[in-house]
C-alpha positions as CSV (number, residue, x, y, z in Angstrom):
1,X,0.0,0.0,0.0
2,X,2.8,2.4,1.0
3,X,4.7,1.6,-2.2
4,X,1.6,2.3,-4.3
5,X,1.0,5.6,-2.5
6,X,4.6,6.7,-2.9
7,X,4.5,5.8,-6.6
8,X,1.3,7.8,-7.1
9,X,2.8,10.9,-5.4
10,X,5.9,10.6,-7.6
11,X,3.6,10.4,-10.7
12,X,1.7,13.5,-9.6
13,X,4.8,15.5,-9.1
14,X,6.2,14.4,-12.4
15,X,2.9,15.4,-14.2
16,X,3.2,18.8,-12.4
17,X,6.7,19.2,-13.6
18,X,5.8,18.3,-17.2
19,X,2.9,20.8,-17.1
20,X,5.2,23.5,-16.0
21,X,7.7,22.6,-18.7
22,X,5.0,22.9,-21.4
23,X,3.6,26.2,-20.1
24,X,4.8,29.3,-21.9
25,X,3.9,33.0,-21.5
26,X,1.7,32.8,-24.5
27,X,-0.4,29.9,-23.1
28,X,-0.4,31.6,-19.7
29,X,-1.9,34.9,-21.0
30,X,-4.3,33.0,-23.2
31,X,-5.6,31.1,-20.2
32,X,-5.9,34.3,-18.1
33,X,-7.8,36.2,-20.9
34,X,-10.7,33.8,-20.4
35,X,-11.5,35.6,-17.2
36,X,-13.2,39.0,-17.3
37,X,-11.2,40.5,-14.5
38,X,-7.9,40.0,-16.4
39,X,-6.6,43.2,-18.0
40,X,-4.1,43.4,-20.9
41,X,-3.5,46.5,-23.1
42,X,-0.9,48.6,-24.8
43,X,0.4,51.7,-23.0
44,X,3.0,54.3,-23.4
45,X,4.7,55.8,-26.5
46,X,6.2,52.5,-27.5
47,X,3.2,50.4,-26.9
48,X,4.3,48.4,-23.9
49,X,2.1,45.5,-23.0
50,X,0.6,45.9,-19.5
51,X,-1.1,42.8,-18.0
52,X,-2.6,42.2,-14.6
53,X,-5.5,40.7,-12.7
54,X,-7.7,43.6,-11.8
55,X,-9.2,42.1,-8.7
56,X,-5.8,41.4,-7.2
57,X,-3.7,44.4,-8.2
58,X,-3.8,47.9,-6.8
59,X,-4.9,50.4,-9.6
60,X,-3.5,53.5,-7.8
61,X,0.1,52.2,-8.1
62,X,-0.4,51.5,-11.8
63,X,-2.0,54.9,-12.5
64,X,0.3,57.1,-10.4
65,X,3.7,55.4,-10.6
66,X,3.8,53.2,-13.7
67,X,1.7,54.6,-16.5
68,X,3.1,58.2,-16.3
69,X,6.7,56.8,-16.7
70,X,5.6,54.7,-19.7
71,X,4.1,57.7,-21.4
72,X,7.1,59.9,-21.0
73,X,10.0,57.6,-21.8
74,X,11.0,55.2,-24.6
75,X,13.2,52.4,-23.5
76,X,14.7,49.4,-25.4
77,X,15.4,47.0,-22.5
78,X,13.6,45.9,-19.4
79,X,16.6,46.9,-17.3
80,X,16.3,50.5,-18.4
81,X,12.5,50.4,-17.6
82,X,13.3,48.9,-14.2
83,X,15.7,51.8,-13.4
84,X,13.1,54.4,-14.3
85,X,10.1,53.1,-12.3
86,X,9.9,54.5,-8.7
87,X,8.8,51.1,-7.3
88,X,10.8,48.7,-5.1
89,X,11.2,45.0,-5.5
90,X,11.0,44.9,-9.3
91,X,11.9,41.6,-10.9
92,X,12.8,40.6,-14.5
93,X,12.2,37.0,-15.6
94,X,11.4,34.8,-18.5
95,X,10.1,31.9,-16.3
96,X,6.4,31.3,-17.1
97,X,5.8,29.5,-13.7
98,X,7.2,32.5,-11.8
99,X,5.1,34.9,-13.8
100,X,2.0,32.9,-13.1
101,X,2.8,32.7,-9.4
102,X,3.5,36.5,-9.1
103,X,0.5,37.6,-11.2
104,X,-1.8,35.4,-9.1
105,X,-0.6,37.3,-6.0
106,X,-1.2,40.8,-7.5
107,X,1.8,41.6,-9.5
108,X,1.7,43.6,-12.8
109,X,3.5,42.2,-15.8
110,X,5.0,44.5,-18.4
111,X,6.4,43.4,-21.8
112,X,8.2,45.6,-24.3
113,X,6.5,43.8,-27.2
114,X,3.7,41.3,-27.5
115,X,4.9,37.7,-27.1
116,X,8.2,39.0,-25.7
117,X,9.7,36.2,-23.5
118,X,11.0,38.8,-21.0
119,X,8.7,40.2,-18.4
120,X,9.1,43.0,-15.8
121,X,7.1,42.1,-12.6
122,X,5.9,45.0,-10.5
123,X,4.4,44.3,-7.0
124,X,1.0,45.9,-6.7
125,X,-0.8,43.7,-4.3
126,X,-4.2,44.8,-2.9
127,X,-5.3,43.1,0.3
128,X,-9.0,43.1,1.3
129,X,-9.8,42.1,4.8
130,X,-11.6,43.0,8.0
131,X,-10.1,45.1,10.8
132,X,-8.8,43.7,14.1
133,X,-11.8,43.1,16.4
134,X,-12.4,41.7,19.9
135,X,-12.2,37.9,20.5
136,X,-15.6,36.1,20.1
137,X,-14.7,32.6,21.0
138,X,-12.1,33.1,23.7
139,X,-13.6,36.2,25.3
140,X,-12.0,37.4,28.5
141,X,-13.3,39.9,31.1
142,X,-9.9,41.4,31.6
143,X,-6.8,41.5,29.5
144,X,-6.2,42.4,25.8
145,X,-9.2,42.7,23.5
146,X,-7.5,42.0,20.1
147,X,-8.1,38.9,18.0
148,X,-6.4,37.5,15.0
149,X,-7.8,38.2,11.5
150,X,-7.6,36.4,8.1
151,X,-4.4,38.0,7.0
152,X,-1.1,36.3,7.8
153,X,0.8,39.6,7.7
154,X,-1.6,41.3,10.1
155,X,-1.4,38.3,12.5
156,X,2.4,38.4,12.5
157,X,2.2,42.1,13.2
158,X,-0.1,41.5,16.2
159,X,2.5,39.0,17.6
160,X,5.6,41.0,16.8
161,X,4.5,44.1,18.6
162,X,4.1,41.9,21.7
163,X,7.4,40.1,21.1
164,X,10.1,42.5,20.0
165,X,12.9,40.0,19.6
166,X,15.2,39.5,16.7
167,X,15.1,35.7,17.5
168,X,11.4,35.7,16.8
169,X,11.4,33.7,13.6
170,X,8.9,32.7,10.9
171,X,9.5,30.0,8.3
172,X,7.0,30.2,5.5
173,X,5.9,27.3,3.3
174,X,3.2,27.0,0.6
175,X,0.6,24.3,1.1
176,X,-2.2,23.2,-1.3
177,X,-1.8,22.1,-4.9
178,X,-4.4,24.6,-6.2
179,X,-4.8,27.2,-3.4
180,X,-1.1,27.7,-2.8
181,X,-1.9,28.8,0.8
182,X,0.8,30.6,2.8
183,X,1.5,28.9,6.0
184,X,3.9,30.3,8.6
185,X,5.8,28.3,11.3
186,X,6.5,30.8,14.1
187,X,8.9,30.2,17.1
188,X,11.8,31.8,19.1
189,X,15.2,30.7,17.8
190,X,17.2,29.7,20.8
191,X,14.2,28.6,22.9
192,X,12.1,26.3,20.8
193,X,13.4,22.8,20.3
194,X,14.8,22.4,16.7
195,X,13.4,18.9,16.5
196,X,9.9,20.2,17.1
197,X,10.4,22.9,14.4
198,X,11.8,20.4,11.9
199,X,8.9,18.0,12.6
200,X,6.3,20.7,12.0
201,X,8.0,21.9,8.8
202,X,8.4,18.4,7.5
203,X,4.7,17.5,8.1
204,X,3.5,20.7,6.4
205,X,5.7,20.1,3.4
206,X,4.5,16.5,3.1
207,X,0.8,17.5,2.8
208,X,-0.7,16.4,-0.5
209,X,-4.0,18.1,-0.9
210,X,-5.4,20.6,-3.4
211,X,-6.9,23.2,-1.1
212,X,-6.1,24.6,2.3
213,X,-8.9,27.0,3.3
214,X,-8.5,27.2,7.1
215,X,-6.2,26.2,9.9
216,X,-8.6,23.3,10.8
217,X,-7.4,21.6,7.6
218,X,-3.8,21.7,8.9
219,X,-4.9,20.3,12.3
220,X,-6.4,17.2,10.7
221,X,-3.5,16.6,8.4
222,X,-0.4,16.9,10.7
223,X,-2.0,15.4,13.8
224,X,-0.2,12.3,15.2
225,X,-3.5,10.5,15.4
226,X,-6.1,11.8,13.0
227,X,-8.8,9.4,14.2
228,X,-8.7,10.5,17.8
229,X,-11.6,12.6,19.1
230,X,-9.1,14.6,21.2
231,X,-7.5,17.7,19.4
232,X,-3.7,17.4,19.4
233,X,-3.1,21.1,18.4
234,X,-4.4,24.0,20.4
235,X,-6.5,26.5,18.4
236,X,-6.5,30.1,19.6
237,X,-7.7,33.5,18.3
238,X,-5.9,35.5,20.9
239,X,-2.4,37.0,20.0
240,X,-1.5,37.3,23.7
241,X,-2.1,33.6,24.2
242,X,-0.1,32.6,21.1
243,X,2.8,34.8,22.3
244,X,2.6,33.3,25.7
245,X,3.0,29.7,24.5
246,X,5.7,30.7,22.0
247,X,7.8,32.2,24.9
248,X,7.4,28.8,26.6
249,X,9.2,27.2,23.7
250,X,6.2,26.0,21.7
251,X,5.5,26.6,18.0
252,X,2.7,28.5,16.4
253,X,1.3,27.8,12.9
254,X,-0.4,30.7,11.0
255,X,-2.5,30.0,8.0
256,X,-3.3,32.8,5.5
257,X,-7.1,33.2,5.4
258,X,-7.7,31.8,8.9
259,X,-8.4,33.9,12.0
260,X,-7.2,31.1,14.3
261,X,-3.6,30.1,15.0
262,X,-2.5,26.6,16.0
263,X,0.1,26.0,18.8
264,X,2.0,22.8,19.4
265,X,3.1,20.6,21.1
266,X,0.3,20.8,23.6
267,X,-1.1,18.8,26.5
268,X,-4.6,17.8,27.6
269,X,-4.6,20.1,30.7
270,X,-3.8,23.1,28.5
271,X,-7.3,22.8,26.9
272,X,-8.8,23.6,30.3
273,X,-6.8,26.8,31.1
274,X,-8.3,30.1,30.2
275,X,-6.6,33.4,29.4
276,X,-8.3,34.9,32.5
277,X,-6.3,32.4,34.6
278,X,-3.2,34.6,34.1
279,X,-4.9,38.0,34.5
280,X,-6.4,37.1,38.0
281,X,-4.6,36.4,41.3
282,X,-3.3,32.9,41.4
283,X,-5.6,31.6,44.2
284,X,-8.7,32.7,42.3
285,X,-7.3,31.3,39.0
286,X,-6.5,28.0,40.6
287,X,-10.0,27.7,42.1
288,X,-11.7,28.5,38.8
289,X,-9.5,26.0,36.9
290,X,-10.4,23.3,39.4
291,X,-14.1,24.1,39.0
292,X,-13.7,23.7,35.2
293,X,-12.0,20.3,35.6
294,X,-14.8,19.2,38.0
295,X,-17.4,20.4,35.6
296,X,-15.9,18.4,32.8
297,X,-15.9,15.2,34.8
298,X,-19.5,15.9,35.9
299,X,-20.6,16.5,32.3
300,X,-19.1,13.2,31.1
301,X,-20.1,10.9,34.0
302,X,-23.3,12.2,35.5
303,X,-25.8,10.7,33.1
304,X,-23.9,7.4,32.8
305,X,-23.8,7.1,36.6
306,X,-27.5,7.7,36.7
307,X,-28.1,4.9,34.2
308,X,-25.7,2.5,35.9
309,X,-27.1,3.0,39.4
310,X,-30.8,2.8,38.5
311,X,-30.2,-0.3,36.3
312,X,-27.7,-2.3,38.4
313,X,-26.9,-0.7,41.7
314,X,-30.1,0.3,43.5
315,X,-28.5,-0.3,46.9
316,X,-26.2,2.7,46.4
317,X,-29.2,5.1,46.5
318,X,-29.9,6.5,50.0
319,X,-33.3,5.7,51.4
320,X,-34.2,9.4,51.7
321,X,-33.5,9.9,48.0
322,X,-35.0,6.6,46.8
323,X,-38.6,7.7,47.4
324,X,-38.0,10.9,45.3
325,X,-36.6,8.9,42.4
326,X,-39.3,6.2,42.6
327,X,-42.1,8.8,42.6
328,X,-40.5,10.8,39.7
329,X,-40.2,7.6,37.6
330,X,-43.6,6.1,38.5
331,X,-45.3,6.9,35.2
332,X,-42.2,6.7,32.9
333,X,-42.7,3.8,30.4
334,X,-39.0,3.8,29.2
335,X,-35.9,2.3,30.9
336,X,-33.3,4.8,32.2
337,X,-31.0,4.4,29.1
338,X,-33.7,5.3,26.6
339,X,-34.9,8.2,28.9
340,X,-31.3,9.6,28.9
341,X,-30.8,9.2,25.2
342,X,-34.0,11.1,24.5
343,X,-32.9,14.1,26.6
344,X,-29.3,14.0,25.4
345,X,-30.4,14.1,21.8
346,X,-32.8,16.9,22.6
347,X,-30.0,18.9,24.1
348,X,-27.7,18.2,21.1
349,X,-30.5,19.3,18.7
350,X,-31.0,22.6,20.6
351,X,-27.2,23.2,20.5
352,X,-26.9,22.7,16.8
353,X,-30.0,24.8,16.1
354,X,-28.6,27.6,18.3
355,X,-25.2,27.4,16.6
356,X,-26.5,27.4,13.0
357,X,-29.1,30.1,13.3
358,X,-28.3,33.9,13.5
359,X,-27.1,35.0,17.0
360,X,-30.3,36.6,18.4
361,X,-32.6,33.9,17.0
362,X,-30.2,31.2,18.2
363,X,-30.2,32.5,21.7
364,X,-34.0,32.6,21.7
365,X,-34.3,29.0,20.4
366,X,-31.8,27.7,23.0
367,X,-33.5,29.3,26.0
368,X,-37.2,29.0,25.1
369,X,-36.8,25.6,23.4
370,X,-35.0,24.1,26.4
371,X,-37.7,25.4,28.8
372,X,-40.7,24.4,26.7
373,X,-39.4,21.0,25.6
374,X,-38.1,20.1,29.1
375,X,-41.4,21.0,30.8
376,X,-43.4,19.2,28.1
377,X,-41.3,16.0,28.4
378,X,-41.9,15.8,32.1
379,X,-45.6,16.6,31.9
380,X,-46.0,14.0,29.1
381,X,-44.3,11.3,31.2
382,X,-41.4,10.8,28.8
383,X,-38.7,11.6,31.4
384,X,-38.4,12.2,35.1
385,X,-37.8,15.6,36.5
386,X,-34.7,14.3,38.4
387,X,-33.0,13.3,35.1
388,X,-34.0,16.6,33.5
389,X,-32.1,18.4,36.2
390,X,-29.1,16.1,35.8
391,X,-29.0,16.5,32.0
392,X,-29.4,20.3,32.2
393,X,-26.6,20.6,34.7
394,X,-24.4,18.3,32.6
395,X,-25.0,20.5,29.5
396,X,-24.3,23.6,31.5
397,X,-21.1,22.1,32.9
398,X,-19.8,21.3,29.4
399,X,-20.0,25.0,28.5
400,X,-17.3,25.8,31.1
401,X,-14.5,24.6,28.8
402,X,-12.6,27.6,27.5
403,X,-11.5,25.9,24.3
404,X,-14.3,25.1,21.7
405,X,-12.5,22.1,20.4
406,X,-12.4,20.2,23.6
407,X,-16.0,21.1,24.2
408,X,-17.0,19.1,21.1
409,X,-14.9,16.2,22.3
410,X,-16.8,16.1,25.7
411,X,-20.1,16.1,23.8
412,X,-19.0,13.0,21.9
413,X,-17.4,10.9,24.6
414,X,-20.5,10.9,26.8
415,X,-22.2,8.4,24.6
416,X,-19.7,5.6,25.0
417,X,-20.0,6.0,28.8
418,X,-23.7,5.6,28.5
419,X,-23.3,2.5,26.5
420,X,-20.9,1.0,29.0
421,X,-23.2,1.9,31.9
422,X,-26.2,0.2,30.2
423,X,-24.2,-3.0,29.4
424,X,-22.2,-3.6,32.6
425,X,-23.1,-0.8,35.1
426,X,-20.3,0.8,37.0
427,X,-17.8,-1.8,35.7
428,X,-18.7,-0.7,32.2
429,X,-18.1,3.0,33.1
430,X,-14.7,2.0,34.6
431,X,-13.8,0.1,31.4
432,X,-14.6,3.0,29.2
433,X,-12.7,5.3,31.5
434,X,-9.7,3.0,31.4
435,X,-9.9,2.9,27.6
436,X,-9.8,6.7,27.3
437,X,-7.0,7.0,29.8
438,X,-5.0,4.5,27.9
439,X,-5.7,6.3,24.7
440,X,-4.6,9.6,26.2
441,X,-1.4,8.0,27.5
442,X,-0.5,6.8,24.0
443,X,-1.5,10.0,22.3
444,X,1.2,12.5,21.2
445,X,1.3,16.0,20.0
446,X,4.0,16.5,17.4
447,X,5.8,13.6,18.9
448,X,5.5,14.8,22.5
449,X,3.4,13.2,25.2
450,X,-0.1,14.6,25.1
451,X,-1.0,13.4,28.7
452,X,1.9,15.2,30.3
453,X,2.5,16.2,33.1
454,X,0.3,13.4,34.4
455,X,2.1,10.7,32.3
456,X,5.0,10.8,32.2
457,X,4.8,12.4,35.6
458,X,6.7,15.8,35.7
459,X,6.4,17.6,39.0
460,X,7.9,20.8,37.6
461,X,5.1,21.1,35.0
462,X,2.4,20.6,37.6
463,X,3.0,24.2,38.7
464,X,0.7,25.3,35.9
465,X,-1.5,22.3,35.3
466,X,-4.4,21.7,37.6
467,X,-3.7,24.8,39.6
468,X,-1.6,27.9,38.8
469,X,1.1,28.8,41.2
470,X,2.4,32.4,41.4
471,X,4.6,33.6,38.6
472,X,7.7,33.8,40.8
473,X,7.4,30.0,41.3
474,X,7.5,29.3,37.6
475,X,11.1,30.0,36.9
476,X,11.5,27.2,34.3
477,X,9.7,26.5,31.1
478,X,7.6,23.3,30.7
479,X,9.7,20.1,30.1
480,X,7.2,18.8,27.6
481,X,8.3,21.3,24.9
482,X,12.0,20.3,25.4
483,X,13.1,24.0,25.3
484,X,16.8,24.8,24.4
485,X,16.8,27.5,27.2
486,X,14.7,26.1,30.0
487,X,15.3,29.0,32.5
488,X,12.8,31.8,32.4
489,X,14.4,34.0,35.1
490,X,16.8,33.9,38.0
491,X,14.6,32.7,40.9
492,X,17.1,34.0,43.5
493,X,16.5,37.6,42.4
494,X,12.7,37.2,42.9
495,X,13.2,36.4,46.6
496,X,15.3,39.6,47.1
497,X,12.5,42.1,47.2
498,X,13.8,45.5,48.3
499,X,11.8,48.7,48.6
500,X,13.2,52.0,47.4
501,X,13.7,53.3,50.9
502,X,15.8,50.4,51.9
C-alpha cells in the first residue's frame, strides 16, 4: 500500500513538472484572458504590453507610478525600464511559472512587445480584509481585546508588537496544490526545540491536498492520530495567548485566510486553562480552573452514573432519595438508558439549532426551546424531573470549557460512557474510563506526550496544570516542549524584594 502511495505521489509530481515545462507566456496569458477580471492592453509611447488581474492588483500604483513613466519615456530594454520606475522589489524574468505565481498574487507584468519572453514584474498587491476586532470565541473579562484576522501579515504584526525580539522567527511554506496557501511556522530561535520545528515543517511540506482553506485543515493533516476525538493542536484566536506559548518554547502555525492560530506541542490540561487564569490572582485562577475540571468530569459521567445506578446498583441510592426517584419515575414507560438518550439528543438538537441560526434567533431558540421541551417532556411522562435536572446541569457544565475544540470532544465521549453503563453498570463505566485514559497516554502532539505532566509524571510542570502557582514560582519552562533554554528568570532575584527606601 505504501509503495503504491509513494508511486502515485511521484507520478503526480512528475505530471506537475511536465505541465510547468510545457507552459509558456503565450499559453499563460491565453488562459488568463478567459477571465473577465484580467486586463491586458498597450500603454506608453512604444506600446508596452501591461497585463494584470484587476481584482488582485492595486490600480493606484499603476496609474500614479507606472503609466506616467511609460508615457514619458521610450526604452529598449527591461533593465532601463526597471531603473526608471519609482517602485521597489521589481523583478525581470522569463520563467512562465514564476510569472504565473506572481500575477496570481497581485503583480503587474510589463512586456516591451507582445509575445516577448522577458517580463518585468511590479508588486501591486491589494489586500482586502476586516479590521482587528475583539475575540468572540475566547472572550475574557480582563486582558487584551485583540483577536487574529484572516491576514497572515496582520497576524504576524499582532504578535511581533508583543514580542520585539530578533530571534522571533517565521518560516513560510506554501501548502495546497491549487490554493497555494501561505503557512507560517513561528517560534523563538534559541528557545524552541529544533526537533519540534523540523517536525512541523516536514509534516507541512508532506501535505498532499489541493486546497487549504483554514487552519482546521492543517490540524487534521499533521496530527499524530487523525482518528482520535481529542484535538492534538491547540487552536486560539488571541495574539496574547499565542505569544505566551511561544515564549514557553512552543510553535505557532499561522495560515493565511484563517483567524485562528495553531500551537503545538500541547497537553490535555492546557485545553482547560483560560486566558483569564493569568490575569487574575493565582488563588482565584486555581479555584476557577479546578471548578472547570470538576465540571468536565460531571458533564461526562453524571448521566452514565444515573443509568448504571438505576439499572444495576439500586443499593447505592440513600433511602431518603429513593422515594423521590421512585415517585419521579412512577409513570415513565422507558428504561433509564432510553430516557437519557431522548434528553441527550434533545440537548444536542438545541445546541446545533442555536449554533447554526443567527445570533439573536439562536439564543431565543436555546432558552425558550429548552424550557418548553423540558417541561413538556416531564408533563408527558417521557422523562423524570430528576433526570431533567441532571442533564441540564451536565449540559451547563460542558459550556465551562474555555476551548471550543475540547467542548465538542466532551459532547461526543459521553455516549460511550452511556453504552458501558447500560451493558455492565459501574464496571462498564470504569472500562470506558480505562480505555480513554490508555488512549490519552498513547496520544502524542508533534511527537511529544499529550497526557503530560500526568504521564509521564513531571512535577515541575504541575505548577501550571491543575492549579496555577504564582509567577515567581514558575522560573522554568515546561519540560514537555524540550526547550533549548529552560530557564525563564533567576529565581534568587525574585526572593530579594527591596523597597526604594531600603
